[in-house]
C-alpha positions as CSV (number, residue, x, y, z in Angstrom):
1,M,17.9,30.3,-38.9
2,G,15.8,27.2,-37.8
3,A,19.0,25.4,-36.9
4,V,20.1,28.1,-34.5
5,V,16.7,28.1,-32.8
6,S,16.8,24.3,-32.5
7,C,20.3,24.5,-31.0
8,F,19.2,27.0,-28.4
9,E,16.2,24.8,-27.6
10,A,18.4,21.8,-27.1
11,I,20.8,23.8,-24.8
12,F,17.9,25.1,-22.6
13,R,16.3,21.6,-22.5
14,T,19.7,20.2,-21.4
15,I,20.1,22.9,-18.7
16,G,16.6,22.2,-17.5
17,S,17.3,18.4,-17.3
18,V,20.4,19.1,-15.3
19,I,18.6,21.3,-12.9
20,M,15.8,18.8,-12.4
21,A,18.4,16.0,-11.8
22,I,20.1,18.1,-9.1
23,I,16.8,18.9,-7.4
24,S,15.7,15.3,-7.6
25,G,19.1,14.2,-6.1
26,I,18.7,16.7,-3.2
27,G,15.2,15.5,-2.6
28,N,16.3,11.9,-2.5
29,M,19.1,12.7,-0.1
30,L,16.7,14.6,2.2
31,T,14.3,11.6,2.1
32,A,17.1,9.2,3.0
33,V,18.3,11.4,5.9
34,I,14.8,11.8,7.3
35,Q,14.1,8.1,7.1
36,G,17.4,7.4,8.8
37,I,16.4,9.8,11.7
38,V,13.0,8.2,12.0
39,S,14.6,4.7,12.1
40,F,17.1,5.8,14.7
41,F,14.4,7.2,17.0
42,G,12.4,4.0,16.5
43,I,15.4,1.9,17.7
44,I,15.9,4.2,20.7
45,I,12.2,3.9,21.6
46,S,12.4,0.2,21.2
47,C,15.4,0.0,23.5
48,I,13.9,2.2,26.1
49,T,10.6,0.1,26.2
50,C,12.5,-3.2,25.8
51,G,10.6,-3.8,22.5
52,H,7.2,-3.7,24.2
53,S,5.7,-0.6,22.7
54,G,2.1,-0.2,21.9
55,G,0.3,-3.0,20.2
56,N,3.3,-5.2,19.7
57,R,2.9,-6.9,23.1
58,R,-0.7,-8.0,22.3
59,Y,0.2,-9.5,19.0
60,R,3.1,-11.4,20.5
61,H,0.9,-12.7,23.3
62,R,-1.7,-14.0,20.9
63,G,0.9,-15.6,18.7
64,M,2.4,-17.5,21.7
65,R,-1.0,-18.7,22.8
66,G,-1.9,-19.8,19.2
67,S,1.3,-21.7,18.7
68,G,1.0,-23.5,22.0
69,M,-2.5,-24.6,21.2
70,R,-1.4,-25.9,17.8
71,G,1.4,-27.9,19.4
72,S,-0.9,-29.5,21.9
73,R,-3.3,-30.5,19.2
74,M,-0.5,-32.1,17.3
75,R,0.7,-34.1,20.3
76,S,-2.8,-35.4,21.1
77,T,-3.3,-36.8,17.6
78,V,0.0,-38.6,17.4
């Protein structure tokens, strides 16, 4: 009698694992599709604004200034 109960437990455990794998797969597909849509809109916005959206412009400007100052220091010491 215990073997029959154990067999049914294993069957239900397997069915539960299959259902959870299917649900997990659907969730992963939805996540990938949503991330793709977000990336697509990010590319569109970047194209419309020529890559100068929000704080990116400020960081680029500081980076240019910083690299120019480093280059002038190197030239004066050589």
